[in-house]
N, C-alpha and C positions, 0 to 999 in steps of 0.2 A: 360472509353473506350479509347483504343489506336487509333492512326491515321495510315492510310496506305499512305505512301509517295512515289511518283514516282520522282526520281531524276536522273539527268544525264548531261553529257557534250554534247552539241549540236552545230552544225554549225549554222552560222547566217541565212542560208537558210533552217534550220529546219531538219537536218539529224543527226542521231546517228552514222552512218557509211557511207562512200562514196560508189560510184558505184563498187569499187573493194573490198568492205567489209572491208576497212581499216579505222582506226580511230587514226592513229599516229599523226594527226593534233590536237588531243584532249588532248595531254599531259598537265596536269596542272602544273603551276609554284609552287614553295614551298609555296608561299602565298596562292594560291588557294587550294592546297592540305591540308594545315593547317586548312583552313576554312571548307573544306569537312570533315576532321577528327572531328571537333567540331560538325558538323551536325550528323555524323554517330555514335558518342558516345551515342546518344539517341535511337539508333535502337536496339531492342531486337531480331528481326527476319528479315532475308532477304528472299524474295521470288525471285527465279531465274528460268529462263528457262535453258535448258541444255547447250546451247552454251555460255551464259554469265557465268554460273557456271564454265564451263571448263576454262574460262579466269581468273575468280576471285579466283579459288582454289590455284593459285600461292601464294596468301597471307598466306596460311597455313604454308608455309616454308620460307617466304621472309626474316625472321630474321636470317636464316642460311647462307645467301649470304653475302659475305664480302663487306664492304664499303657502306652499306645502311645509308641514312640520318636518323636523329632522327624522322623526320616527317613520313618517310616510315615505320620505326620500330613501331611508334605509331599506324599507320593505321593497320599494321599487327596484333597488339594486339587487337585493336578494332574489327577487322574482326573476329578473332578467338573467341572472347568473345560472339559473337552473334550466335543465332541459324540460320540455313539455311534450307530452304525447296526448293528442286529442282523439278520442274514440267517437267517430261519427260516420254515419252512412251518407249524410247530406252535405257536410261542409266541403267546399271545393278547394279553398285556399286558406292559409293562416296569415295572420297579420302581426306576428311576433317572431323574433329570431329564436333559434334553437328549438323549433317546434316542428313536429311531424304529425301526420294524420294516420290513424289506423282505422280500418273500416269495421272491425269486429273485435270485441273483447275476447281474449284467449287466456284463460287462467294459467295454462302451462307456459305460454310465452312470457307472462308476467313473472312466473316463478323463475324462469331462466334469466330474466332481466335482473331480478333480485340476486340471484346466485352470482351474477357477473358484475354487479355494481359495487363500487367502493363507498358510495354515499347512500343514505336511506332514500326511499321513494315515498311519495304521498299519493293517495287517491282522493279526489275531490268530488263532492256532490253525491247525494244519496242514491241516485239511479246507478251510476257506475260503481259506487261502493258496494251496492247490493250484489252485483256480479262478482266483485272481488271477495266479498265475505262468503258468498255461496261457493266460490271456487277454493276457499280455504287458504287464501294467500295474504290476508291481513294479519299482521303481527301485533299491532298496537293501536290504541284508540286514544285520542286527545279530545275530550269534550269540554267546551266552554259553556257552562250552563248559565243562561241569562235569566234573571229573576222576573220573568214575564210568562203569562199563560196566553197562548194564542187560540186555543180551543179547536184546532184542526188545521189541516194543510198537508204539506209534504213531510212525512215522517223521516227522521234522521236515520233510523234503522229499518231494514225490511221486516215486514210483519211475520214472515214465515221462516224464521231462523231461530235456532237455539245455540247460544254460545256460553261457554264458561270463561269468565274473565277474572283476572286478579288485579286489584287496585295496587298500583306501585307508586303513586304520587298524587298529591292534591295541593291546591293553592287557592286562597281566598283573595279577592280583590276589593278595593275600596268602593267600587260601584255596585257591589253585590254579586258580581259574577263569581263563579267557582270553576276552577280547572280540575278535571279528573283525568288521570292517566291510567289506563288499563292495558294489560298485556293479555294476549290470548293464551288460555291454558290448554295445553295439548295432552 
């Protein structure tokens, strides 16, 4: 059985995006990006909400832009190699290969997908992740804590949830970011 992983860059005070819906403060260094690439290599399917998909789809053609670093080009290849499922009621078409649209999040369908997958899955974005967390299908969390306080915005975790987690790994980076890897305690 595959694991469903919720991963993301988060401010020290717990936000995915600030009060202006910006996350420019979350740009990873090359060291962090390389580490993320190694984590993402194990992902066979990404689950996205519409908004995050519309940001991430830039990776479909990132290699066509001049001057990209080898780490960026590596991530573009990793992203294109994975399947993507976009959960959206409004998105009409997708603009990336290996991508399908689902109109509603269904925890049991995601559980079945995990049971039948050879590679891990990831859930991206706090809104969709909240559905997955509440459905009890998230197995692991990878938080990249950024040394910045943004004072408000879009929280990384839903406010109305209680989870017991076990720390299974951590890593410090030269830019002050810290990676924390937790598994869900059942």
